[in-house]
C-alpha positions in Angstrom: 3.5 -3.4 72.6 5.0 -6.6 71.0 9.0 -6.7 71.2 10.7 -8.1 68.1 12.8 -10.9 69.1 16.3 -10.2 67.9 18.4 -12.6 66.0 21.7 -13.4 67.2 24.3 -13.6 64.8 26.9 -16.2 65.2 30.1 -14.9 63.5 31.3 -17.5 61.1 34.6 -17.8 59.4 34.2 -19.0 55.6 36.4 -22.2 54.9 37.6 -21.1 51.4 38.8 -17.8 53.0 40.6 -19.7 55.6 42.3 -22.3 53.2 42.6 -19.3 50.5 41.1 -21.6 47.5 38.0 -21.0 45.5 35.2 -23.9 45.0 35.6 -26.3 41.8 33.1 -28.2 40.3 35.9 -31.1 39.7 35.7 -31.7 43.9 32.2 -32.9 43.9 32.9 -34.5 47.9 33.5 -31.1 49.4 30.6 -29.6 47.4 28.2 -31.9 48.6 28.2 -30.9 52.0 27.0 -27.4 50.9 23.6 -29.2 49.4 20.3 -30.5 51.2 19.6 -34.1 50.8 17.0 -33.3 48.2 19.7 -31.6 46.2 19.5 -27.9 46.7 22.0 -25.7 47.3 22.2 -24.4 51.5 22.0 -20.6 51.9 25.3 -18.8 53.4 23.3 -18.3 56.8 23.5 -21.9 56.9 26.8 -22.8 55.2 28.7 -20.1 57.0 30.3 -19.3 53.6 31.1 -15.5 52.7 29.1 -13.8 50.1 31.8 -13.8 47.3 32.6 -17.4 47.8 28.7 -18.7 48.3 28.3 -16.8 44.5 31.2 -18.7 43.3 29.9 -22.1 44.9 26.4 -21.6 43.4 28.0 -21.3 39.8 30.2 -24.3 40.3 27.6 -26.7 41.6 25.6 -25.8 38.6 28.5 -26.5 36.4 28.6 -29.9 38.3 25.1 -30.6 37.6 25.4 -29.9 33.8 28.4 -32.0 33.6 26.2 -34.8 35.2 29.1 -34.9 38.3 26.1 -34.0 40.7 22.3 -34.7 40.5 19.6 -32.0 39.9 17.1 -33.6 42.1 18.0 -36.5 44.6 16.4 -39.7 44.3 12.7 -40.0 45.7 
């Protein structure tokens, strides 16, 4: 019988919960660290942000893209 490999979860703390802040579309520098080099939003398992703030972060990244503060696609 094949045994399933268990994925060990590393407990991470949300940086927004620690600071008591929320993501803002105006803060482009802090939002760019939650995006890949290709311009895609990284998942909460890669960023360590809690689910509540990940939803807010995704919304704010989309707002920043619409306001042309962040690119939709990184340059090829």
